[in-house]
N, C-alpha and C positions, 0 to 999 in steps of 0.2 A: 395444805397447802390451798391456795383457790383455784378454779378451771382456766387460768390463761386469760388473757386480753390485758388492757391496757394496768397500769393502777403501778403500786410500788413493788419491785421485787425483794422474795423474803433474804434480807440481811443475813451474811453467813459469819461465824468467826472466821479468821481467814488462817487460823490451824486446820479448821474443816474444808478450807478453800484452796489445799496448799495444792490441787490438781491445778488452779490457773494463778496461784500467787508464784510458785516458781517458773512457767514459763513468763510472766510479767517483769520477773528480775533479769531474764534473760533479754527481751524484749529491749528492755531500760538501757542495759549494758549498748543495744547497738543506738537506740532512740534517742535516747537523753543521754550520751556519753557527755561526762563535764558537769552535771546539774545533779542538784540533791535533792531528795525528798522534801515537797512542801505539806504533805499532808502523811496521814496513815494511810495503810491500803485499806480499800471498801473492797467488800467480796460479796457477791450474791448469787442466788439461785433467781435465775431470768426465766419467764413465759415470754413467748414474743410482745413485743410492743412493751412490756416493763421498764421502770429506770430506778435506779438508785441515784441519791443527789448527795453532795457532800460540799459542806460551806467550807471556805477560806477566805485569807486575808489577800487581795492581790496590791503588791506595794507598786509605788512609781518609780517606771526604769527598768524594773526588773522583768526577765523573760520567763514564760511559764509552759509548759509542755503537761498532757494528759496524756495517759496509756489506759489500755486496758487489754487483755485478754482473755479469750471464750473459749470454753470445752463445752460442744456439744451446740454453741451459737452461729448461725452461718453470716450474720453479720452485728458489729457491733458500732455504735455510733456517739460521738460522747459532743459535749457543746461546753463552754464557757458562758455563762449568763452573770450579767451583774443583780446582784439581790434588789438593788434599789436603782433602777435608772435614774443618770444624773439630769434634773434639768437644765435647759438652756446650753444643752453642749450638741453643736450640731453633729448629725450624723453616728451620735452612741444613741444605739440602741439597747435594749436588754439583753440581747444573744452577741459576745463579745466575738468567739471562736468558734471554729467546728471543724470538727475531723472531716477528710477528703477520705480517708481511706476504705476499702471495699473489703469484708470477710469479717472472720473472727477476730481479728486483732485491728484495735482502731487506736490512731493517734492523731492528736493537736500537734504537729512539729514540723520544721525545727523547735518553733516557738512562738507564741505569742508576748506582746512587749505591751506592758501597762502602762497609760499615762502619756501626757505630752504637755508642751507648756501650758495648754489650757486648762488642764486638769492632771497638776502634778500631786494628787492625793491617792491615799491608801482606799480602797473601797473593798465591800464586803462581796464575795464573789461565789458563786457556788458550781461545782463540774456535774452534769446530769450525764449517767452512762446508760444508755437506753439499747436495748436487745431490738434491732429493728426488722430481723428475721431470724427463725429455730429460738431453742429452748434451752436451757443449761445452767453452765457456772461461768463467772468471768469477774476479775479483778481488777482493779483499778487505781492509779496513784498521780498525783500532780507533783510535777517535779519543777523546780525553780534554779534559776543562776541570775 
């Protein structure tokens, strides 16, 4: 692995990241109650400033949460970003939602609802997990209801 700084975290096999996946499931039981997984678990070895990205499709009228749990990381941050910003939609930037939590666990919760009467279409989105402080392992997942 490289000597830190920004860039991509080292992707881990979720089995190798059990130290973060087990607490992620427990965190989801509190923060994403009644929701179903929308993506696979993604896990990585992070240096401060590094990110992991995962793409998924946001359906109109559905509610999305993203959770991350870190081990050794002091602060995780999550963002939902539109892969292709939609033209001519006022107020729609590429960043759709972001976590307001502080600490090793991060959440976009209770949820972000995609779509409106103006934009009743599915979009390709990505979730970006960032270790903003510290280094270690983190696992994240997007949930939907």
